[in-house]
C-alpha positions in Angstrom: 63.3 46.4 73.3 60.1 47.9 71.4 60.4 50.5 68.7 58.5 53.2 70.9 61.1 53.0 73.7 63.8 52.9 71.4 62.8 55.3 68.7 59.6 57.1 69.8 57.3 55.6 67.3 54.1 54.6 68.7 51.9 52.1 66.8 48.2 52.0 67.7 46.6 52.2 71.2 46.4 48.9 72.8 49.1 48.3 75.6 51.7 46.2 74.5 53.2 42.8 76.7 56.5 43.0 79.0 58.7 42.1 76.2 56.7 43.2 73.3 57.2 40.2 71.3 55.2 37.1 70.3 56.6 35.2 73.3 54.5 37.3 75.7 51.8 34.5 74.9 53.2 32.1 77.7 54.9 29.3 76.5 55.9 30.5 73.0 59.6 30.7 72.4 61.7 31.5 69.3 65.4 30.4 68.2 67.6 31.4 65.4 70.5 30.0 63.6 72.3 32.5 61.5 74.7 32.1 58.5 76.7 35.4 57.9 79.8 34.9 56.0 80.5 37.0 52.7 78.4 35.6 50.0 76.4 33.4 52.6 73.6 35.4 54.1 70.9 33.2 55.2 69.6 31.1 58.1 66.8 29.2 60.1 64.2 30.5 62.5 62.1 28.3 64.6 58.9 29.0 66.5 57.6 26.8 69.2 54.0 27.2 70.2 54.5 25.3 73.7 57.1 23.5 75.4 55.4 20.2 75.7 54.5 17.5 73.2 53.3 19.4 70.2 52.3 16.4 68.0 50.4 14.8 70.9 49.0 18.0 72.3 48.1 20.1 69.3 47.0 23.7 69.2 44.0 25.2 67.3 45.3 26.9 64.2 44.3 28.6 61.0 46.2 29.5 57.7 45.4 32.4 55.5 46.8 33.2 51.8 46.5 36.9 51.1 48.8 36.4 47.9 50.0 32.8 47.3 53.5 33.6 45.6 55.1 31.2 47.9 56.4 27.8 48.9 55.3 27.0 52.5 54.6 23.6 53.5 51.8 22.1 55.7 49.0 24.9 55.1 46.5 22.5 53.3 46.2 20.4 56.6 46.3 23.4 58.8 43.3 24.6 56.7 41.4 21.4 56.9 41.9 20.0 60.3 42.4 23.3 62.2 45.5 22.3 64.1 49.3 22.9 64.3 51.3 19.8 65.2 55.1 20.9 64.6 57.1 23.8 65.2 56.9 26.3 62.7 60.2 27.0 60.8 61.5 29.7 58.6 64.3 29.9 56.1 65.1 30.9 52.3 63.0 29.7 49.4 65.5 27.0 48.2 66.2 25.5 51.7 62.7 24.3 52.6 63.2 20.9 51.5 66.4 20.6 53.6 64.5 22.4 56.5 61.7 20.1 55.9 63.7 16.9 56.0 65.3 17.9 59.1 62.0 18.7 60.7 60.7 15.5 59.8 63.6 13.8 61.5 63.1 15.9 64.7 59.6 14.9 65.0 60.2 11.1 64.3 63.0 11.2 67.0 60.3 12.8 69.4 57.4 10.7 68.5 58.2 6.9 67.8 54.5 6.4 66.8 54.4 8.5 63.7 53.9 6.4 60.7 54.2 3.3 63.0 51.0 3.0 65.1 49.5 6.2 64.0 49.4 8.6 61.1 51.8 10.8 59.5 53.2 14.4 60.7 52.4 17.9 59.3 55.6 19.6 59.1 55.2 23.5 58.7 58.2 25.2 56.8 57.7 28.8 55.7 60.1 30.8 53.2 60.8 34.2 51.6 63.7 34.6 49.0 66.8 36.1 50.1 69.0 35.7 46.7 69.5 39.6 46.7 72.0 39.3 49.6 72.4 35.5 49.7 74.3 32.7 47.7 70.7 30.8 47.9 72.0 28.5 45.0 74.5 27.2 47.0 72.0 25.5 49.3 74.0 26.1 52.6 71.5 25.6 55.0 71.6 22.0 56.6 69.9 19.9 59.0 72.4 21.2 61.8 71.2 24.7 61.4 67.6 23.5 61.9 68.4 21.6 64.9 70.5 24.7 66.3 67.6 27.1 65.8 65.1 24.5 67.6 67.7 24.1 70.6 68.1 27.7 70.9 64.4 28.6 71.3 63.7 31.0 74.3 61.2 33.8 75.2 63.9 36.4 74.8 65.1 36.2 71.3 66.6 38.9 68.6 65.1 40.8 65.9 66.3 42.3 62.7 69.0 40.3 60.5 69.1 37.1 62.3 68.3 33.6 61.6 65.9 33.2 58.4 65.8 37.2 58.3 69.8 37.5 57.8 69.2 37.8 53.8 66.0 39.6 53.7 65.1 43.0 52.3 61.9 44.9 53.3 60.7 48.1 51.6 64.2 48.1 50.0 66.0 48.4 53.2 67.4 45.4 55.5 64.4 43.6 56.7 64.0 40.3 58.6 62.8 39.1 61.8 60.2 41.5 63.5 57.8 41.0 66.4 55.3 42.9 68.8 52.5 42.1 71.3 49.4 43.5 72.6 47.6 42.6 76.2 44.2 42.1 76.3 41.4 41.6 79.1 38.6 39.3 79.0 36.4 38.7 82.0 39.0 40.3 84.2 41.7 38.2 83.0 44.7 39.3 81.1 45.6 37.6 77.7 48.2 38.4 74.8 48.2 38.2 71.1 51.5 38.5 69.4 53.0 38.5 65.9 56.2 37.3 64.4 56.9 38.4 60.8 60.0 37.3 58.4 59.8 40.5 56.3 61.1 40.6 52.5 58.7 42.7 50.8 57.2 46.2 49.3 58.9 49.1 48.1 61.0 52.0 49.9 58.7 54.9 48.6 55.5 53.0 49.7 56.9 52.9 53.4 54.7 54.5 56.0 56.4 54.7 59.3 53.9 55.1 62.4 51.7 56.9 60.1 54.2 59.1 58.2 55.5 58.6 54.8 59.0 57.6 54.7 59.8 60.5 52.1 58.6 63.1 55.0 61.1 61.7 57.3 64.0 60.9 54.9 63.4 63.1 51.8 66.9 62.5 50.5 67.4 59.1 51.1 68.6 57.0 48.0 67.4 53.7 47.7 67.9 51.6 44.5 64.6 51.0 42.6 62.9 47.7 42.9 59.9 45.9 42.3 57.7 44.5 44.9 59.0 40.8 44.9 59.7 39.4 48.0 57.2 38.2 50.6 56.2 38.3 54.3 55.3 35.3 56.5 53.3 36.4 59.4 52.5 34.2 62.5 49.9 35.2 65.0 49.8 33.6 68.5 47.4 34.0 71.4 46.8 32.4 74.7 43.0 33.4 74.6 40.7 30.5 73.7 39.9 31.0 70.2 38.4 28.4 67.8 40.3 27.6 64.4 37.4 29.4 62.7 38.1 32.5 64.8 41.6 32.2 64.4 41.0 32.5 60.7 39.0 35.6 61.1 42.1 37.1 63.0 44.4 35.8 60.5 42.7 37.8 57.8 43.2 41.1 59.6 47.0 40.8 59.0 46.4 42.6 55.7 45.4 45.9 57.7 48.6 46.0 59.4 50.7 45.3 56.2 48.6 48.0 54.6 49.5 50.5 57.4 53.1 50.1 56.5 52.7 51.1 52.8 52.2 47.2 51.5 49.7 46.6 48.4 50.8 42.9 48.0 52.6 43.1 44.6 52.2 40.0 42.2 55.6 38.7 43.0 55.0 39.1 46.7 53.8 36.0 48.8 51.9 37.1 51.8 51.0 34.1 54.3 49.5 34.2 57.8 49.4 31.3 60.3 47.6 31.8 63.5 47.3 29.8 66.8 46.0 29.6 70.1 47.5 27.9 73.3 44.4 28.5 75.1 43.7 24.6 75.1 45.2 21.7 73.4 43.6 19.0 71.3 44.6 15.4 72.1 46.1 13.2 69.1 44.5 10.2 70.7 40.8 10.8 71.5 39.8 10.1 75.0 36.1 10.2 74.0 33.7 10.6 71.2 33.4 14.7 72.0 36.1 17.1 72.2 35.4 20.1 74.3 36.5 23.1 72.7 36.4 26.8 74.0 35.6 30.0 72.3 35.5 33.6 73.0 32.3 35.3 72.2 31.9 36.7 69.0 31.0 40.3 70.1 34.6 40.4 71.9 36.7 39.4 68.8 36.9 43.0 67.5 39.8 43.5 70.3 41.7 40.8 68.5 41.3 42.1 65.1 42.7 45.4 66.4 45.3 43.5 68.3 46.4 41.6 65.0 46.7 44.8 63.0 48.7 46.9 65.5 51.0 43.7 66.0 51.7 43.3 62.3 52.2 46.8 61.7 54.8 47.3 64.8 56.5 43.8 63.5 57.3 45.0 60.2 58.5 48.2 61.4 60.4 46.3 64.4 62.2 44.0 61.6 63.2 47.2 59.8 64.7 49.1 62.8 66.5 46.1 64.5 68.1 45.1 61.3 71.7 46.4 60.7 73.3 47.2 57.3 74.4 43.9 55.6 76.8 43.5 52.6 76.4 40.0 50.8 76.3 38.3 47.4 78.4 40.1 44.7 79.3 42.9 47.3 75.8 44.1 47.3 74.9 46.3 50.3 71.3 46.8 51.6 71.1 49.6 54.2 69.4 49.6 57.6 66.7 52.1 58.2 67.9 52.7 61.5 71.2 53.9 60.0 69.2 56.2 57.6 67.2 57.8 60.4 70.5 58.4 62.5 72.1 59.9 59.5 69.1 62.2 59.0 69.2 63.4 62.6 73.2 63.9 62.0 73.9 61.4 64.6 76.5 59.5 62.3 
């Protein structure tokens, strides 16, 4: 359920999709595997761009690094070739290797031609550091958890402290997975643009909640002081036919949504954006010397810039408002924004 229906916080002016999730882009699904057991507060989240053979039917894509304090894999090839050919997986920083290995095995099982009769594969794995709540040094994420997240992908998925978001902290509060969408119209046809974030960044006193500084809503709230060291991964998806160059332009507007929530992208915070379109597919094996690509007219791209900014802003807030209070490593507790707002209203 969107934050406007649940909390009355309206973000932007564009209409949202039926779920107000990135899965309003047809074919996009998300799955989680959550590890929540005492000192272990972590997990894996998987995003599938379409339900078909992604390696042989690639989608146009772009990557943009706002601040490069991160360990994401696969961005170099996305930037060079402009395509995405695997699911996008999210986890904690020290589990990137294990998740990468499991994603490689997943793709090899699906595509016997990889490194046999054709080239290699470009696995995309994204991370944020959840060591504040999670025993990250224990390396608890395994291939089994990756397979569970991939198998659980669906259009209706949970937000908040789930999957890779289980141990994440956003603006000093409990963060994690957040998502939102916007409905757009081109030539009388409805399209969607959606965002999904793994939020683990920024400071409490900088938080802006739907245009209102957090201290105006929660003047007495006490949150331990902290630096902006965390990161946020943002994925943007659309079913409109954008080229990889146009997707790069849209990806660069994610910073607008982050800024509207009060983030200033600190030195120790990695801000990485991946954008893709399901509007057309690019075959792995050429069927001719020329590939026909589609594009929207550049005079219409402002609509996508606005949608990206609104979706990213709402996704960050949604990650905060869907996450519950979590106690993890060393007995440390990170509060939920939802709990603080209810307490301020005298509801609990």
